[in-house]
Residue, then its C-alpha position, 0 to 999 in steps of 0.5 A: m263371257s269368254r274364258s281368259a287364255k293361260l300360257v304354260i311355259k315348260r322347260h325343254r330337257p332333251l338330255y333328260i328324255f334321252a337318259v330316260i330312254i337309255v335307262s329304260c332300254a337298258l332295263i328292258s334289255i337286262a330284263t329280257w336277258i334275264f328272262l330269256d337266258k335262265s340257263q346262263w344263271s343256272y350255270i353260274i349258280s351251278s358253278l358256284s355250288e360246284a366250287k363250294k363242293s370242290k372246296q369242301l372236298w379239298q378240305d375233306n381230302k386234306t383231313m383224310k391225308n392227315t388221318i392216313v399219315k397218322l394211321e401209317g405212323r401208327i401202323v409202323m409203330l405197331e409193326r415194330t412192336a410186333q417185330v420186337e415181340r416176335q423176336t422176343i418170343a423166338n429168343l425165348q423159344q430158342g433159349t427154351i430149346e437150348q435149355q432142354d438140349e442142355t438138360y438132356r445132355l447133362r442127364k445123359e452125361l450123368e447116366f453115363y458116369q453113374g454107369i461108370v461108377t457102378s461098374t467101377g465098384e465091381s472091377r479091379g485093376l485097369n479098365i476101359q470103362g466107357l466110351r461116349i460119342e457125340e455129333t458136332s455141328q460140322p458135317r461128319s465131325y464127332y466128339f468122343k470121351l473115353i473113360l479109364t479107371h484103375v481100382s487097387k488097394s494102393d494109391k499107385v499111379i498107373t501109366g501106359k499107352l492107348s490105341i483106338l481103332l475105328e472099324g467100318v466100311q468104305e465103298d463096300i470095302a472093310r477098313t480099319i482106321d487109327i483114330r490119330e489119322l482122324t483127329l482134329s487136334e495135333s495135341l491129342s495124347l493117347g498116353f495115360k498116367f493117373g491114379s483112379f480115374e482118367r478121361i481122354e477126349g477129342s474131336i475126329v472127322l470121318p473120311e467121306g463115304f466111311v461108315a463106322h461100325r465099331v471102336i476098338v480100344r486097347a490099353r497097354p500099361d507100362g511095366k506089365k510082363r504080359t504082352s496082350p493089352i487090355e481091350r474093349v470093343f464098343d459098338w458105334s451106334e451104342a456109343m452114340n446113344q450113351 
């Protein structure tokens, strides 16, 4: 018994076979590239990681810049506040110093006038009672106060004229200067007219190189028969400390 022959008919698909071959080659090439060039992928992964880190660093840097701007603004505000506080403290200190100086000046003034009142009660007639000299802010400039008193049983007004002389040394030579040559005010009057108390005051500037030692004050009342005026000599340094 013989087997019957079978006829198998297959469709010829050359394009399919070609495509399969192409795809297989591509897959093989990609697989080969992947396995043979791992460093390239590592570089890509590393680049992506670095890009992510750079973005994070950029955000951190931006945040830090904003923080720095805020801190700088706060520093400026604190510096201004500290400056205001320092100025306030300086003003208070200056005010305190000025008050202390004024208190000292008034105390010395009070002591000066208390001494005048005390000595006035013990004297009669016209007297050159006291002299006080103060330095001013200008170099070699001084302010003086001369006190005259007149104690009598009557209320008669006394009149007369004064002369004030400064004795000192200039360039090792003794010199006497009339105060009218040194006064800063042309209106300084050395005449007097008062009942019981008179204060004569003014400013003077000493010549360059002149060192004052004594102040000689002479008062000549009007209508007096005697020729010699009333005179009193004050030590310059003592008058400065009054």
